C-alpha positions, 0 to 999 in steps of 0.5 A, spaced: 695 687 128 695 683 135 702 682 135 704 689 133 699 692 139 703 687 144 710 689 142 708 696 142 705 696 149 711 692 151 716 698 148 711 703 151 711 700 158 718 700 158 719 708 156 713 710 160 716 707 166 723 710 165 720 717 163 715 718 169 720 714 174 714 709 176 715 704 181 710 700 186 706 705 190 706 711 185 699 711 184 698 718 187 704 720 182 700 717 176 693 720 178 697 727 178 699 725 171 692 723 169 689 729 172 688 734 166 692 730 161 698 732 164 702 726 162 702 729 154 706 735 156 713 736 158 715 740 164 721 745 165 726 744 170 722 746 176 716 742 174 712 747 171 707 744 165 709 747 158 702 748 156 704 750 149 707 743 147 702 738 147 704 731 145 711 733 146 713 730 152 719 725 152 714 719 153 710 720 147 716 722 143 720 716 144 715 711 143 713 714 136 720 715 134 722 707 137 716 705 134 715 708 127 722 711 126 727 707 128 732 705 122 731 705 115 726 699 114 721 703 119 714 705 117 717 712 118 722 711 113 719 707 108 712 711 108 716 718 108 712 721 102 705 719 106 707 725 112 704 731 108 702 737 111 695 739 112 697 746 109 696 746 102 702 751 101 707 747 106 710 741 104 714 740 111 712 733 113 708 732 119 705 726 123 698 724 122 693 725 128 692 718 128 699 716 130 699 721 135 693 719 138 695 711 138 701 713 142 697 718 147 692 713 148 697 707 149 701 711 154 694 713 158 692 706 158 699 704 161 698 710 166 691 707 168 694 700 169 699 704 174 694 708 178 692 702 182 696 699 188 698 693 184 702 695 178 702 691 172 708 687 170 711 688 163 714 681 163 707 678 164 702 677 158 695 678 159 694 677 152 694 670 151 687 666 150 686 660 153 684 654 148 677 653 151 675 660 150 678 661 143 671 660 140 668 664 144 673 670 143 672 669 136 665 669 136 665 676 140 671 679 135 667 677 129 661 680 131 664 686 133 668 686 126 661 686 123 658 691 127 664 696 126 665 694 118 658 697 117 658 703 121 658 710 116 665 713 117 662 720 115 659 721 122 663 725 127 663 724 134 663 731 136 666 729 143 671 734 147 674 733 153 677 739 157 685 739 158 687 745 163 694 745 161 693 746 154 695 753 152 693 754 144 694 761 144 702 760 146 703 754 141 707 756 135 705 756 128 711 755 124 
C-alpha cells in the first residue's frame, strides 16, 4: 500500500501541476482552487465553473485513468466486472465512490502542499523513515492498526461540507 500511495502521489502531483499550471508563487491561485472545492469541477473557455459536473475536471479524470485504467493489466481492465451500477435495472459500469474520493483527496492534499509560499518538489521524497525512528514508527502504526481494526464499520460519519459550485439540479441522470 505504501509504494502504491507513493507512486500514486508522484503521478498525481505531475498531473495536478500540469492541469492547473502550478508554479512557484501560485499560492493565491491554489487558494482559489481550494475555495468551495472549485478544483473538482471543469471550467468552460471563459473560466466559468461547470457546477453540474463534479469530479469531471481534467486532473481527476487523468489521474484515475492513468492510475487505474492504463493498459490491459491495469486494475480497471482486470476488475471490469466489479464496476457495477447502484441502479438495479442498469448494467452500465460506474466508478466506485471510494476510487473517486481517493483521487480527489490526493489532489486536495497536493493543492494544500502548493498553497504555501514554498511548494513541494516532486523529486524530493519525504516518505522515507530514518533507521533510528523505524521502531517508533512501527509502534505508532501498529497501535493505529489495532485502533482502526476494532472500529464498528457500521457507524456513519454524518458529516457534510458545503460546496458552493455543486449544482445537483443541473446534473444529468443518464
